[in-house]
C-alpha positions in Angstrom: 0.0 0.0 0.0 1.4 3.4 -0.9 1.7 6.3 1.5 -1.3 8.3 2.4 -1.5 11.2 0.0 1.6 9.9 -1.8 2.3 8.5 -5.2 2.1 4.8 -5.9 5.7 4.3 -6.8 5.1 1.0 -8.6 3.0 2.8 -11.1 5.9 5.1 -12.1 7.4 4.4 -15.5 10.6 2.4 -15.6 12.8 5.2 -17.1 11.7 7.5 -14.3 12.6 5.0 -11.6 16.0 4.5 -13.3 16.6 8.3 -13.2 15.5 8.3 -9.6 18.0 5.6 -8.7 20.8 7.5 -10.4 19.8 10.7 -8.6 19.9 9.0 -5.2 23.2 7.3 -6.0 24.7 10.7 -7.1 23.6 12.4 -3.9 25.0 9.5 -1.9 28.4 9.7 -3.6 28.5 13.5 -3.2 27.8 13.2 0.5 30.4 10.5 1.0 33.1 12.4 -0.9 32.4 15.6 0.9 31.8 13.9 4.3 28.6 15.8 4.7 26.0 14.9 7.3 22.7 15.7 5.5 20.3 15.2 8.4 20.9 18.6 10.2 20.0 20.5 7.0 16.5 18.9 7.2 16.0 19.0 11.0 16.6 22.7 11.3 13.3 23.1 9.3 11.4 20.4 11.2 10.2 22.5 14.1 7.8 19.8 15.3 10.3 17.0 14.9 7.9 14.7 13.0 10.2 13.8 10.2 8.5 15.8 7.4 9.1 19.3 5.9 7.3 21.3 3.2 8.2 20.8 -0.4 9.8 24.3 -0.8 11.9 23.7 2.4 13.2 20.4 1.0 14.5 22.2 -2.1 16.0 24.9 0.1 17.8 22.3 2.3 19.3 20.6 -0.7 20.4 24.0 -2.1 22.0 24.9 1.2 23.9 21.7 1.2 25.1 22.6 -2.3 23.5 19.4 -3.8 22.7 20.1 -7.4 19.6 18.4 -9.0 17.7 19.2 -12.1 14.0 20.1 -11.9 13.1 16.6 -13.2 15.3 14.9 -10.5 13.7 17.1 -7.8 10.2 16.2 -9.0 11.0 12.5 -8.9 12.4 12.8 -5.3 9.3 14.6 -4.3 7.0 12.1 -6.0 8.8 9.3 -4.1 8.9 10.9 -0.7 6.0 13.4 -0.5 2.8 12.6 1.2 0.0 14.6 3.0 2.4 15.5 5.8 5.1 16.9 3.5 8.5 15.5 2.4 9.4 12.5 4.4 13.1 13.3 4.8 13.7 10.5 7.4 12.7 7.9 4.8 14.9 9.6 2.3 17.9 9.6 4.7 17.3 5.9 5.4 17.5 5.1 1.6 20.7 7.1 1.3 22.2 5.2 4.2 21.1 1.8 2.9 22.7 2.5 -0.5 26.0 3.5 1.2 26.0 0.1 3.1 25.2 -1.8 -0.1 28.4 -0.5 -1.7 30.5 -2.9 0.3 30.2 -6.6 -0.1 29.5 -8.5 3.1 32.7 -10.6 3.1 34.9 -7.6 2.5 33.2 -5.1 4.9 35.5 -5.7 7.8 38.7 -5.6 5.8 37.6 -2.6 3.8 36.5 -0.7 6.9 40.0 -1.4 8.5 41.8 -0.2 5.4 39.6 2.9 5.2 40.2 3.7 8.8 43.9 3.4 8.4 43.8 5.5 5.2 41.7 8.2 6.9 44.0 8.3 10.0 47.0 8.8 7.8 45.3 11.5 5.7 44.1 13.4 8.8 47.6 13.1 10.3 49.1 14.5 7.1 46.5 17.3 7.0 47.2 18.3 10.6 50.8 18.8 9.8 50.0 21.3 7.1 47.0 22.9 8.9 47.4 26.1 10.9 44.7 28.2 12.5 45.7 31.2 10.4 45.2 29.3 7.2 41.9 27.8 8.4 40.5 31.2 9.4 41.6 32.7 6.1 39.8 29.8 4.3 36.6 30.3 6.2 36.7 34.1 5.7 37.0 33.7 2.0 34.1 31.1 1.9 31.7 33.4 3.8 32.7 36.4 1.8 32.2 34.7 -1.5 28.9 33.1 -0.4 27.7 36.1 1.7 27.2 33.7 4.6 26.2 35.1 8.0 27.6 32.4 10.2 26.2 34.0 13.3 22.6 33.3 12.1 23.3 29.5 12.1 25.1 29.4 15.5 23.0 31.9 17.5 19.9 29.7 17.3 21.6 27.2 19.7 22.4 30.0 22.3 18.9 29.9 24.0 20.3 31.6 27.2 22.3 34.3 25.3 25.5 33.3 27.1 27.7 33.6 23.9 28.6 29.9 24.1 27.0 26.7 22.7 27.7 23.0 23.0 30.4 21.7 20.7 28.0 19.4 18.9 25.7 22.3 18.1 28.7 24.4 17.0 29.5 21.7 14.4 25.9 21.4 13.4 25.6 25.1 12.8 28.8 25.1 10.7 27.4 22.3 8.6 24.0 24.1 8.1 25.8 27.2 7.0 27.2 25.4 4.0 30.8 25.7 5.0 32.6 22.5 4.1 35.4 21.6 6.5 37.5 18.4 7.1 37.3 16.7 10.5 40.8 17.9 11.4 39.7 21.5 10.7 36.6 21.2 12.8 38.5 19.7 15.7 41.0 22.6 15.5 38.2 25.2 15.7 36.6 23.4 18.6 39.9 23.4 20.5 40.8 26.9 19.7 37.4 28.5 20.6 36.5 26.2 23.4 35.1 27.8 26.6 37.6 27.7 29.4 34.9 28.0 32.0 32.5 25.5 30.4 34.2 22.3 29.1 32.4 20.9 26.1 31.2 24.3 24.9 32.5 26.7 22.2 32.7 30.5 22.4 30.9 31.0 19.1 30.8 34.8 19.5 34.6 35.1 19.5 34.7 32.8 16.4 32.1 34.9 14.6 33.8 38.2 15.5 37.0 36.9 13.8 35.2 35.5 10.7 33.2 38.8 10.3 36.4 40.6 9.5 35.8 39.1 6.0 33.1 41.7 5.6 34.5 44.6 7.7 37.1 45.5 10.2 35.5 45.3 13.6 35.6 48.6 15.6 35.9 50.7 12.4 33.6 53.3 14.0 36.1 53.8 16.8 39.0 53.8 14.3 37.9 55.5 11.1 41.4 55.5 9.6 41.6 51.7 9.7 41.3 50.0 6.3 38.8 47.1 5.9 40.6 43.9 4.8 40.1 42.7 1.3 40.2 38.9 0.6 40.8 38.4 -3.0 42.1 34.8 -3.1 39.9 31.8 -3.6 41.2 29.4 -0.9 41.7 25.9 -2.2 43.8 24.4 0.5 47.3 24.5 2.2 49.0 24.7 -1.2 47.8 28.3 -1.9 47.8 29.7 1.6 49.7 33.0 1.5 51.9 34.7 4.1 51.2 38.3 4.9 54.1 39.4 2.6 52.6 37.4 -0.2 49.1 38.8 0.4 50.5 42.3 0.2 52.3 41.3 -3.0 49.1 39.9 -4.6 47.3 43.1 -3.7 50.0 45.2 -5.2 50.1 43.2 -8.4 46.3 43.4 -8.8 46.5 47.2 -8.3 49.1 47.5 -11.0 47.2 45.3 -13.4 44.1 47.5 -12.8 46.1 50.6 -13.8 46.1 49.6 -17.5 43.5 48.1 -19.9 43.6 44.3 -20.0 41.2 43.8 -22.8 41.6 40.4 -24.4 43.3 38.8 -21.4 40.3 36.6 -20.6 40.2 35.5 -24.3 43.9 34.6 -24.1 43.2 32.4 -21.1 40.3 30.7 -22.8 42.5 29.9 -25.8 44.6 27.8 -23.5 41.6 26.3 -21.7 40.4 23.8 -24.3 38.0 22.1 -21.9 36.6 25.3 -20.3 37.5 24.3 -16.8 38.5 27.7 -15.7 42.1 26.8 -15.2 45.3 26.9 -17.3 48.9 25.8 -16.7 51.3 28.1 -15.0 53.2 28.3 -18.3 50.0 29.4 -20.0 49.4 32.1 -17.3 52.9 33.5 -17.9 52.3 33.3 -21.7 49.1 35.2 -21.5 50.8 37.9 -19.4 53.6 38.1 -21.8 51.4 38.4 -24.9 49.4 41.1 -23.3 52.6 42.8 -22.0 51.2 42.9 -18.5 54.3 41.0 -17.2 56.2 44.3 -17.5 54.0 45.9 -14.9 54.7 43.4 -12.0 57.8 41.9 -10.4 58.9 38.3 -10.4 57.9 37.9 -6.7 54.4 39.3 -7.5 54.0 36.8 -10.3 55.0 33.9 -8.1 52.6 35.1 -5.4 49.8 35.3 -7.9 50.5 31.8 -9.1 50.5 30.5 -5.6 47.4 32.4 -4.5 45.3 31.3 -7.5 46.6 27.7 -7.6 44.1 24.8 -7.6 44.5 22.3 -4.9 43.3 19.3 -6.9 45.2 20.2 -10.1 49.0 20.4 -9.7 50.6 23.5 -11.4 47.2 24.8 -12.5 46.2 28.5 -12.3 42.6 29.5 -11.6 42.2 32.3 -14.2 38.5 32.7 -13.6 39.1 33.6 -9.9 42.0 35.8 -11.0 39.9 37.8 -13.5 37.2 38.2 -10.9 39.8 39.5 -8.4 40.9 42.1 -10.9 37.3 43.2 -11.5 36.7 43.4 -7.8 39.9 45.3 -7.2 38.9 47.8 -9.9 35.6 48.4 -8.1 37.4 49.0 -4.8 39.9 51.4 -6.4 37.0 53.2 -8.2 35.0 53.6 -5.0 38.1 54.8 -3.2 38.9 57.5 -5.8 35.2 58.7 -5.9 35.3 59.2 -2.1 38.4 61.4 -2.3 
């Protein structure tokens, strides 16, 4: 018997069920690769805790989790899990979990689990060696600035007593709901750094938010009008493109110089090198584009090296993210124009 108010799934055409299976599998793979816990994205909208949320809220939850589905795929998910009470996200989560468990053959589960644990431990250990609090804060600041994310809105809801602290579990839940993707080692570092000294197991989320909000403005600017708001122009990909303060200054200087002269055609030069339209080119292609456009004469060798590091792609060795680079130039031009108009 099908669900009350729901669609009789057995009557759905075969090709639709096949598309549904592929959609669920794709979502499962995405969650596993990104190590995302999907349940908090639904529960925050389930005020009555009855396992159902409205249709529009279901789509919003997927969007917040950065899960991309076509309209047809969304309609199939809704057809399968919608009933008179709304979207049954608990049943949906159970299906996702069941599929994850089916990936491993019974006889190889134990060995695979052991191997995976060992691999994860080694990976976390390697990441910890490269991870610093400064690089992590810089990464989060860039994420919230690019996505215009107000982290405080996701964390404050757990501070029911207005004491500026929340349980560590709720802190992690709020970070996940905000759409900020972090590794386990990074989350552990945040919890350790911002832990409440007076209340073990709690996190001083207000101190964390104050630091992250520097991505939008310099705190205390009203008391110190001469202070300059920080500008974050680099798209953080990982430890490979974390910049020192000297390199950040160098990048800012290079962008200012590049903004001082027309760079018409630079984007087209990059696209000539980017045959597959991935938004990246090799370091050699980046240098070639600068040379052809004669922009290399405006900046120093150290500035060029800083640009290459700042706009590198973590998953693509020796690749330069020219789309982010062009957006940074455009953004810097706006900043300079606003500054000149205010003088």
